[in-house]
N, C-alpha and C positions, 0 to 999 in steps of 0.2 A: 322901211327904207325911206330915206330923206329925199324930198323933192329937190332937184337941182336949182329950181327957181326961188321958191319961197321958204325952203328948208323945213317944211312941215311934213308930218308922217302920213297924212290922209289923202294925198294926191296920187300915190302910186298903188296900182292894183297888183299886190304880190301874187295872187292866184294866177293872173295872166302870165307873170314871169315864170312861175313854176310850170305852167302848161307849156309855155314857149320852150323852156329848157328840155322838157321831155320830147317835144317835136324835133328839137335840134339833134337829139340822140339818134332819132330815126333818119334824119337828114344825113348824118355822118355814116350810118350803117348802109344806106342805099348808094353811097358814093355819088351823090347828085352832081351833075355837071352843069346845071343851070347857073348862069352867072359865074361860070368858072369855079363852082364849088364855094363861092363866097356867101356866107350866111346873110340873110336879110335881118335887119335890125328889128327889134320888138318894140311896138308901141305900148309902153307900160302904164300910161295914164295921161291925164291932163291936169296941169296946175290949176287949182281952184282959185288962186289969186290972179294969175296973169292970163290964163286960158291957153297957154302954150303946151304943145305936146311934149311928153317925156318919153325918151327912148332908152332902151336897155341894150348895151353892147354885148354880143355873144362871146367876145374874146376876153375882155377884162372884167366882165360881169358887173359893170357899173352903170349907173343912170347918167344919161347925157342929155344935153339940151337938143331940141329939134334943130336939124341941119337943113337950111334952105339951099337946094341945089337942083340943077336940071340934069346932073349926072346920075347914072344908075349906081355907080360905085364911088364911095367917098372914104375918107379915113376917119376913124374914131378920134375925137379930139383929146382923149385921155391916153389910149394905148397906141394910137397911130397905125393900127392894123386896118385892112380894108373891110368895109361893111357895105352891104347893098341896101339901097333905100327902096321901100315899097313904091310901086309905080304910082299909086294914088297920092303919094306925098312929095313927088318931084315937082319943082317949079318949072312951068313951061313958058311963062311970059316974063 
């Protein structure tokens, strides 16, 4: 998969995405109500050129740039569906 920043192939960890998709299947089966059932975005790698985080949207299955936000729930910039940000990636200041 191509990095959304530098367009190279070696920044994204495809194993992590595969693992993440399997966990999302379990998330859906359990009918999880955490965050209103909105899935948490997957951190799919770090760009080796810029050092920025690469995220994977569970809805449109595409790689997206890191989103700076203090909100727990934001919209994917590609498909515009709600995604939850991991607590450790929210901007507090």
